[in-house]
C-alpha positions in Angstrom: 106.4 105.8 96.7 105.6 107.4 100.1 103.3 110.2 98.6 101.5 107.7 96.6 101.2 105.8 100.2 99.6 108.6 102.2 97.6 110.3 99.6 95.6 107.0 98.2 91.7 108.0 97.9 91.6 104.2 98.2 93.1 104.2 102.0 89.4 105.3 103.3 88.6 102.1 105.4 85.6 101.3 103.5 86.2 97.6 101.7 83.9 95.7 99.4 83.6 91.9 100.7 83.2 89.1 98.1 84.2 85.5 97.9 86.3 82.7 95.6 88.9 85.2 94.6 86.7 86.9 91.9 86.6 91.1 91.8 84.1 92.2 93.8 83.6 95.6 92.5 85.1 97.6 90.1 89.0 98.2 91.1 88.8 95.6 94.1 90.1 92.3 94.6 89.3 89.7 96.9 92.3 88.7 99.3 91.7 86.6 102.8 92.4 87.9 106.3 91.3 86.6 109.2 89.7 83.3 108.0 87.1 85.6 106.0 87.4 87.6 102.3 88.4 91.2 102.2 88.3 93.4 99.4 91.3 95.9 99.0 91.7 98.1 95.6 92.9 95.8 93.0 96.1 98.4 92.4 96.7 98.4 96.5 100.6 97.1 95.8 101.3 99.8 93.3 104.2 102.1 94.9 104.9 99.7 97.4 109.0 98.0 97.5 108.5 95.0 95.0 110.4 92.4 97.6 107.4 93.4 99.9 104.7 92.7 97.8 106.3 89.4 96.2 106.3 88.2 100.1 102.8 89.2 100.6 101.3 88.1 97.7 103.2 84.7 98.6 100.9 84.0 101.6 97.7 85.9 100.5 95.9 86.2 104.3 99.0 88.3 104.7 98.4 90.4 102.3 95.1 92.3 102.9 96.2 92.3 106.2 99.6 94.0 106.0 97.9 96.1 102.9 95.2 97.3 105.8 98.3 97.2 108.9 100.4 99.5 106.7 97.5 101.9 105.5 96.6 102.7 109.3 100.2 103.5 109.9 100.8 105.8 107.3 97.8 107.7 108.0 98.6 108.8 111.1 101.5 111.0 108.9 98.4 112.0 106.6 97.1 113.7 109.7 99.8 116.4 109.9 99.3 119.8 108.9 99.9 119.7 105.0 103.6 121.5 105.3 105.2 118.8 107.5 103.4 116.1 106.0 104.8 117.7 102.3 108.1 117.5 104.3 107.8 114.2 105.9 107.1 112.6 102.0 109.5 114.6 100.4 112.5 113.7 103.1 111.5 110.0 103.0 111.7 110.1 99.4 114.6 111.0 99.1 116.1 107.9 101.2 117.6 104.7 99.5 114.7 102.6 98.1 115.6 99.4 100.1 115.4 101.7 103.4 112.1 102.6 102.5 111.4 99.4 101.9 112.7 97.5 105.2 110.5 100.8 107.1 107.1 100.0 105.3 107.7 96.1 105.5 108.0 96.7 109.3 105.2 99.0 109.6 103.4 96.6 107.9 103.6 93.6 110.3 100.4 92.9 112.2 100.8 93.2 116.0 102.2 90.8 117.6 102.9 90.6 121.8 105.7 92.4 122.9 106.8 92.4 126.4 106.1 96.5 127.9 109.1 98.7 128.0 111.0 98.5 131.4 110.8 101.5 133.6 114.4 103.0 132.4 113.2 102.2 128.7 110.1 104.4 129.5 112.3 107.1 131.4 114.5 107.3 128.7 111.8 107.7 126.2 110.0 110.3 127.8 112.7 112.2 128.9 112.8 114.2 125.4 109.7 116.5 124.6 108.2 114.5 122.0 108.3 111.5 124.0 106.7 113.5 126.7 103.7 114.4 124.7 103.5 110.9 123.3 103.4 109.2 127.1 100.4 112.0 127.6 98.4 110.5 124.2 99.1 107.1 125.7 98.3 107.0 128.9 97.8 104.0 130.6 99.4 102.0 127.4 102.6 104.2 127.6 104.6 101.1 128.8 103.5 98.7 126.1 103.8 101.4 122.9 107.0 102.3 123.8 107.8 98.3 124.3 106.1 98.6 120.4 108.6 101.4 119.2 111.4 100.0 120.6 111.2 96.6 119.4 110.7 98.3 115.9 113.2 100.5 115.9 115.1 97.8 116.8 114.0 95.3 114.2 114.4 98.2 111.4 118.3 98.5 112.6 118.9 94.8 112.2 117.7 94.7 108.5 119.9 97.6 107.6 123.5 97.8 107.1 125.5 100.3 109.2 125.7 102.7 106.7 121.8 102.3 105.7 121.0 102.9 109.5 123.2 106.1 110.1 121.1 107.3 107.0 118.0 106.7 108.4 119.2 108.0 112.1 120.0 111.3 110.1 116.3 111.3 108.7 114.6 110.7 112.3 117.0 113.5 113.7 115.9 116.0 111.0 112.3 115.4 111.7 110.1 118.2 113.1 108.6 117.5 116.5 105.4 116.5 115.0 106.5 114.8 112.6 108.7 112.4 115.0 105.4 111.7 117.3 103.8 110.9 114.1 106.2 108.5 113.5 106.2 106.9 116.8 102.4 107.0 116.5 102.6 105.0 113.3 105.2 102.6 115.0 102.5 101.1 117.3 100.1 98.7 116.1 96.5 99.8 115.9 95.1 96.7 116.5 
């Protein structure tokens, strides 16, 4: 599933617009987002967890927006060196599908207003090598972005059982420095 998401050629960002729910170009269907039609690939939801797709398709405005948000988040992993990218994808696919579904659903959530992280939270976050690198990358948005990362992690943890969280935590702890940085960047909404 993760391999399909990262390597999708139709996630280039270009979309063909159309009206009234008709197919707007070969391989594209129309969905509504932000009060206007947005074309996304007709097979955009293939490979995604069924429970996520069902929820998104009940709200067509949310389906297109969540698909694009997930595409943007996953694209960060696609920018890793090939060996790191293949490793993170392979290891993510070994996680149970329900854990994958929870993570992908959270990544697909649209941006929202979150409180910035406290000074103590930022200090704790930047106390490790990955956090220090991310703070340099984020510069003036470090407080806000650490707040997003911590909130999303709390959201994911709340949706998993204790055993599932331990499994996900072991996966996260097994990531390389570059992979962990990519995961943290993916947790920050781009819009």
